[in-house]
C-alpha positions as CSV (number, residue, x, y, z in Angstrom):
1,I,0.0,0.0,0.0
2,S,2.8,2.4,0.9
3,S,4.8,1.8,-2.2
4,G,1.7,2.1,-4.4
5,Y,0.8,5.3,-2.6
6,C,4.2,6.8,-3.1
7,G,4.3,5.6,-6.7
8,T,1.0,7.2,-7.6
9,I,1.9,10.5,-6.0
10,T,5.3,10.6,-7.7
11,E,3.8,9.7,-11.1
12,L,1.2,12.4,-10.9
13,G,3.7,14.9,-9.6
14,L,1.5,15.9,-6.7
15,W,4.5,16.2,-4.4
16,K,6.0,19.2,-6.2
17,E,5.8,22.6,-4.7
18,E,3.7,24.8,-7.0
19,Y,5.7,28.0,-6.6
20,I,9.3,26.9,-6.8
21,E,11.1,25.1,-9.5
22,S,14.3,23.8,-7.8
23,E,16.0,20.5,-8.0
24,L,16.9,20.7,-4.3
25,V,13.3,21.4,-3.4
26,D,12.0,18.5,-5.5
27,K,14.5,16.1,-3.9
28,I,13.6,17.2,-0.4
29,D,9.9,16.8,-1.3
30,I,10.4,13.2,-2.4
31,C,12.5,12.3,0.6
32,L,9.9,13.8,3.0
33,M,7.0,12.1,1.2
34,I,8.7,8.7,1.4
35,Y,9.8,9.2,5.0
36,G,6.4,10.4,6.1
37,T,4.8,7.3,4.6
38,L,7.3,5.1,6.3
39,L,6.6,6.9,9.5
40,I,2.9,6.1,9.2
41,V,3.6,2.5,8.6
42,I,6.0,2.1,11.5
43,V,3.6,3.7,13.9
44,W,0.8,1.5,12.7
45,L,2.9,-1.7,13.0
46,N,4.2,-0.6,16.4
47,Y,0.7,-0.3,17.8
48,I,-0.3,-3.6,16.2
49,L,2.7,-5.7,17.3
50,Q,2.9,-4.1,20.8
51,Q,-0.8,-3.7,21.5
52,K,-0.7,-6.1,24.5
53,K,2.1,-4.0,26.0
54,I,0.3,-0.7,25.9
55,V,-2.9,-2.3,27.2
56,T,-0.9,-3.8,30.1
57,I,0.6,-0.3,30.9
58,V,-2.8,1.3,31.0
59,N,-4.2,-1.5,33.2
60,K,-1.3,-1.1,35.6
61,L,-2.0,2.6,35.9
62,Y,-5.6,1.8,36.7
63,S,-4.5,-0.8,39.2
64,I,-2.2,1.7,41.0
65,Y,-5.0,4.2,41.1
66,Y,-7.6,1.9,42.6
67,N,-5.0,0.5,45.1
68,L,-4.2,3.9,46.3
69,M,-7.8,4.8,46.7
70,I,-7.9,2.2,49.5
71,C,-5.5,4.3,51.6
72,N,-7.0,6.4,54.4
73,R,-7.8,10.0,53.3
74,Y,-6.2,9.5,49.9
75,T,-7.6,11.8,47.2
76,F,-6.6,11.8,43.5
77,K,-6.4,15.4,42.3
78,S,-6.9,15.5,38.6
79,D,-4.9,18.0,36.5
80,Y,-6.7,20.3,34.1
81,C,-3.8,19.7,31.6
82,L,-5.1,16.2,31.0
83,Y,-8.1,17.7,29.2
84,V,-6.7,21.0,27.9
85,F,-3.7,19.6,26.0
86,P,-5.7,17.2,23.7
87,L,-8.3,19.9,23.0
88,V,-5.6,22.4,22.0
89,N,-3.9,19.8,19.9
90,F,-7.2,19.0,18.2
91,F,-7.8,22.6,17.4
92,L,-4.3,23.2,16.0
93,C,-4.4,20.0,13.8
94,G,-7.9,21.0,12.5
95,S,-6.7,24.5,11.7
96,L,-3.6,23.1,9.8
97,V,-5.8,20.8,7.7
98,I,-8.2,23.6,6.8
99,V,-5.5,26.1,5.9
100,D,-3.6,23.5,3.9
101,M,-6.7,22.5,1.9
102,I,-7.4,26.2,1.1
103,K,-3.7,26.7,0.1
104,S,-3.0,23.4,-1.8
105,G,-6.1,21.3,-2.2
106,I,-7.2,18.0,-0.7
107,Y,-4.7,15.8,-2.4
108,I,-1.6,17.7,-1.4
109,T,-3.1,18.0,2.1
110,S,-3.4,14.3,2.4
111,I,0.3,13.9,1.5
112,W,1.8,16.4,3.9
113,A,-0.7,16.8,6.7
114,T,-1.3,13.1,7.6
115,P,2.3,12.2,8.8
116,L,2.4,15.4,10.9
117,I,-1.0,14.9,12.5
118,I,-0.2,11.2,13.3
119,S,3.1,12.3,14.8
120,S,1.4,15.0,16.8
121,W,-1.2,12.6,18.3
122,V,1.5,10.0,19.1
123,L,3.4,12.6,21.1
124,M,0.1,13.7,22.7
125,Q,-0.7,10.2,23.8
126,Y,2.7,9.8,25.3
127,T,2.2,13.2,27.1
128,I,-1.1,12.1,28.5
129,L,0.4,8.9,30.0
130,L,3.2,11.0,31.5
131,N,0.7,13.5,32.9
132,I,-1.2,10.6,34.6
133,I,2.0,9.3,36.1
134,F,2.9,12.7,37.4
135,Q,-0.5,13.1,39.0
136,L,-0.1,9.8,40.8
137,L,3.3,10.7,42.0
138,K,2.1,14.1,43.2
139,C,-0.8,12.5,45.1
140,M,1.6,9.9,46.7
141,S,4.0,12.7,47.8
142,T,1.1,14.5,49.4
143,K,0.0,11.3,51.1
144,I,3.5,10.6,52.5
145,L,3.5,14.1,54.1
146,E,0.0,13.7,55.4
147,L,0.9,10.5,57.2
148,G,3.0,12.6,59.6
149,D,0.6,15.6,59.7
150,I,3.3,17.6,57.9
151,D,2.2,20.9,56.4
152,I,2.4,20.5,52.6
153,E,3.0,24.2,52.1
154,N,5.6,24.6,54.8
155,Y,6.9,21.2,55.8
156,Y,10.2,22.3,57.2
157,R,8.5,24.3,60.0
158,T,6.2,21.4,60.7
159,V,9.1,19.0,61.2
160,L,10.5,21.2,64.0
161,R,7.4,20.8,66.1
162,S,6.7,18.1,68.6
163,K,6.7,14.5,67.4
164,V,3.5,12.7,66.6
165,S,2.7,9.0,66.9
166,L,2.4,7.0,63.7
167,R,-0.7,4.8,64.1
168,E,-0.8,1.1,63.3
169,F,-3.3,1.5,60.4
170,V,-0.8,3.7,58.6
171,I,1.4,0.6,57.9
172,K,-1.0,-0.5,55.2
173,D,-0.9,2.9,53.6
174,I,2.9,3.0,53.6
175,N,3.0,-0.4,51.9
176,F,0.6,0.7,49.2
177,V,2.6,3.9,48.5
178,K,5.8,1.9,48.4
179,Y,4.4,-0.6,46.0
180,A,3.0,2.1,43.8
181,V,6.3,3.9,43.6
182,M,8.1,0.7,42.5
183,Q,5.4,0.0,39.9
184,L,5.6,3.5,38.5
185,C,9.4,3.1,38.0
186,D,8.8,0.0,35.9
187,I,5.9,1.6,34.0
188,C,8.1,4.5,33.0
189,D,10.7,2.1,31.5
190,Q,7.9,0.2,29.7
191,I,6.4,3.4,28.2
192,A,9.8,4.6,27.1
193,D,10.5,1.3,25.3
194,F,7.0,1.2,23.7
195,Y,7.4,4.7,22.1
196,A,11.2,4.6,21.5
197,I,11.2,3.7,17.7
198,P,8.1,5.8,16.7
199,L,9.4,8.8,18.8
200,L,12.8,8.6,17.2
201,M,11.3,8.7,13.7
202,I,8.9,11.5,14.7
203,I,11.8,13.7,16.0
204,V,13.7,13.2,12.8
205,Y,10.6,13.9,10.7
206,T,9.5,17.0,12.6
207,I,13.0,18.5,12.5
208,T,13.4,17.9,8.8
209,R,9.8,19.1,8.0
210,T,10.2,22.3,10.0
211,I,13.6,23.1,8.4
212,F,12.2,22.6,4.9
213,D,9.0,24.5,5.4
214,V,10.8,27.5,6.9
215,Y,13.4,27.3,4.1
216,Y,10.5,27.2,1.5
217,L,8.9,30.2,3.2
218,I,12.2,32.2,3.0
219,V,12.8,31.3,-0.7
220,S,9.1,32.2,-1.5
221,L,9.4,35.7,-0.1
222,F,10.3,37.2,-3.5
223,L,8.2,34.9,-5.6
224,L,4.6,35.0,-4.2
225,D,2.1,37.8,-4.2
226,E,0.8,39.2,-0.9
227,F,-2.2,37.0,-0.5
228,E,-0.4,33.7,-1.4
229,L,2.4,34.7,0.9
230,F,0.0,35.3,3.8
231,K,-1.5,31.8,3.3
232,L,2.0,30.3,3.4
233,Y,2.9,32.3,6.5
234,F,-0.2,31.2,8.2
235,F,0.3,27.5,7.3
236,V,4.0,27.4,8.4
237,G,3.1,29.3,11.6
238,I,0.4,26.7,12.5
239,L,2.8,23.9,11.6
240,C,5.6,25.3,13.8
241,L,3.0,25.9,16.6
242,I,1.9,22.3,16.5
243,I,5.4,20.9,16.7
244,G,6.5,23.4,19.3
245,F,3.4,22.8,21.5
246,N,3.7,19.0,21.4
247,L,7.4,19.1,22.2
248,I,7.1,21.6,25.0
249,V,4.3,19.8,26.9
250,F,6.0,16.5,26.3
251,T,9.4,17.5,27.7
252,S,7.8,19.6,30.5
253,N,5.9,16.5,31.8
254,I,9.1,14.4,31.7
255,T,10.8,17.1,33.7
256,R,8.0,17.2,36.3
257,I,8.1,13.4,36.7
258,T,11.9,13.3,37.3
259,R,11.6,16.1,39.8
260,E,8.7,14.5,41.7
261,F,10.6,11.1,41.8
262,S,13.6,12.8,43.3
263,K,11.4,14.4,46.1
264,I,9.9,11.2,47.4
265,P,13.0,10.0,49.4
266,H,13.2,13.5,50.9
267,Y,9.5,13.3,51.9
268,I,10.1,9.9,53.5
269,S,13.0,11.2,55.6
270,L,10.8,14.1,56.7
271,L,8.1,11.5,57.8
272,L,10.7,9.5,59.7
273,N,12.0,12.6,61.5
274,R,8.5,13.8,62.3
275,C,7.0,10.7,63.8
276,A,7.7,8.9,67.0
277,M,7.3,5.2,66.1
278,N,7.1,2.0,67.9
279,S,9.1,-1.0,66.8
280,T,6.3,-2.5,64.7
281,T,5.8,0.7,62.8
282,K,9.5,1.2,62.2
283,E,9.6,-2.3,60.8
284,A,6.9,-1.3,58.3
285,V,8.6,1.8,57.3
286,S,11.8,-0.1,56.8
287,Y,10.2,-1.8,53.8
288,F,11.1,1.4,52.0
289,L,14.7,0.7,52.7
290,P,16.6,-1.6,50.2
291,S,17.4,-4.8,52.1
292,G,16.8,-3.3,55.5
293,R,19.6,-0.7,55.2
294,K,19.7,2.2,57.6
295,L,18.0,5.5,56.8
296,L,21.3,7.2,55.8
297,D,22.1,4.4,53.3
298,F,18.6,4.7,51.9
299,L,18.8,8.5,51.4
300,R,22.3,8.1,49.8
301,D,21.1,5.4,47.4
302,T,17.8,7.1,46.4
303,S,19.4,10.5,45.9
304,N,21.3,9.0,43.0
305,R,18.2,7.3,41.6
306,D,16.9,8.7,38.4
307,V,14.0,8.0,36.1
308,N,15.3,8.4,32.5
309,F,13.3,8.5,29.3
310,T,15.3,7.8,26.2
311,T,14.8,6.3,22.7
312,Y,16.9,3.2,23.4
313,G,19.8,5.5,24.6
314,I,20.0,7.4,21.3
315,I,18.2,10.5,22.4
316,T,17.7,11.6,26.0
317,L,14.2,12.9,26.5
318,N,14.4,15.9,28.8
319,G,14.6,19.7,28.7
320,T,17.7,19.6,26.7
321,L,15.8,18.0,23.8
322,L,14.3,21.3,22.8
323,Q,17.7,23.0,22.8
324,T,19.1,20.3,20.6
325,I,16.3,20.4,18.2
326,F,16.3,24.2,17.9
327,G,20.1,24.3,17.4
328,T,19.9,21.6,14.7
329,M,17.2,23.4,12.8
330,V,19.0,26.8,12.9
331,T,22.2,25.2,11.7
332,Y,20.8,23.4,8.8
333,L,18.5,26.2,7.8
334,I,21.5,28.5,7.5
335,I,23.3,25.9,5.4
336,L,20.2,25.6,3.1
337,V,19.8,29.3,2.7
338,Q,23.5,29.8,1.8
339,F,23.3,27.1,-0.9
340,R,19.8,27.9,-2.2
341,N,21.0,28.5,-5.7
């Protein structure tokens, strides 16, 4: 299907830009068309072949949620971003399709918009899962502080007050939170593995597509009339907005997760310092410690513990990803403009 699709488009010449006759532009058009089609196929195969894996991940998240609901006074505070991000992405993708159909027609739109929209929604699905994990971590951190009646807004001042007794029924809550934290660590690795190959291809495609569209816009400045140039400006602006929006919300959620994971050992130490515990309760809390090590060993070990999201070690997914992408686009855009003739 993919080879037939590419062959039909190539034979009819629908991939050619209508305003610029350039051998470089034509070659880039063909490469982007083939790569975009390959991207669609790889994403489709990834979901089919690993369908069981993503279903297992979602079921584990539901299981963690319902297990934590058993805890005393536990409340799951939903984040508005979980609903706002998909709506914004839907609006941007719809606007891109409408503008591209007005500018180029339905056939050209089907070639160029489909890979970008699929890439956008794969990133958005990844972001939604990350947002759910962050919400669970945030609620667990709050629960740990509440076990010792520690003020969430000013926990340092609370710790300096008199000690409180940690009741026996809290043992179950501690075990639930501990088990949930360990599960979320595994889920983060599973999610990173599931999206590794599609995300790697999406990053390459979005970088190349943005570089080419901005280059095409620059070259067209002296070739188009004012109305056509306005449509092109609007289209490229929406395209860059979609890519920028998806990458920003994606990397910001990864950053929030890694920060929240790093806070949990600190909150546990505050709980231990705050509470006067009997031997039974101390034994329960010691389940947080690897192989019964002392608190100091636990804090030292967990302070070096990180949750990393990568594409099989090729690209590290964190805040530096945006800097790398932006630097790459600027560098290659300068090279293309210099050799545009």
